[in-house]
N, C-alpha and C positions, 0 to 999 in steps of 0.2 A: 552582442548582448550577453554578458556573463550570466550564467544560470547554473543551477544544480540539477543533476539528474533526479527525477522523481521515479519514473518507471518507464517500461517499454512494453507495448502490447502489439502483436501482429505487425511488427516492423515499424510502428510509430513510436517516437520518443515523446515523453511528456516532461517538460522542464519547468522548475520553479525559478523565477527571477528573485534577486535579493529584495526588490521592492515588494513582491508578493509575500515573501516570508516575513518581512517587517510588518506589513499590513495585517497579516494573519496573527502575528504575535501580539499586536495591539488589541485584538478582539478578546472579549471575555470567553471563557471556556465553552459555554454553550454554543456561541456563534462559531467558534473554531471547529467544534464538532460538526455543525451544520455545513460549514464550508468543506471540510474534509469528506463528509459523506457525499456532497454534491460533486466534488472532484472525482471520487471513486465511481459514482454513477455515470458521469460524463466519459470516463476512461473505459467503461464497459463497451463503448462504441455504439450503443443503441441511442437513437435520437429521442431520448425520453422527454415527453411533453412537459413533465413536471419542471424540468430545468429551464424551459422557455429560452432556449438558445436563440440569439438574434444577432444580426450584423449591426455594427455601430456606424454612425455617420459623422460628417463634419471633420473635426480635427482627429477623430478616432477612426476614420475610414480605413477599412482593411482589418479592423479588429472586431472581436465578437465579445459577447457577454452572456452569462447565464445566471439564473437565480439560485442562490444557496438556501435562502428562506424568503420570507415575505419582504424583508428589508435589505438584506445583503446580496451583493452581486460579485461574481468573479469575472474579471476582464482578461481576455486571452487573445493571442495571435495564433492562427492556424496556418502553417506552411505545409508544403507537400508531404513531408514525413515527420515533422516536428510540431508539437503544440507547446507554446510558451505561456505559462500563467504569469500575467503581468501585474495584476493588482487585485485586491479584494476589499470590499467595504460597502457602505451605503451608496446612494446615488451621487454622493460627493466625489466618488472616484472618477466621475465624468467631468469634473471641473478642472 
């Protein structure tokens, strides 16, 4: 899975996939800011209840999502030492 390095905290790497970056670019500036702020909050390592981090099921089994705002979600995969940001968007990202 090709990805770009976002950042690294306490031995964990956080990577943006090309799909995530394309999805982010398609959002308007306000939504982009919400997504970026949610990603920063997630990377702080505290399981912030505001993000509503949850496991996905079905064809997305093994993946997670959290809320960037009331409408937009960030989809990710969490491995032992690496987190991959896979997609961002409305609930349509699950289709």
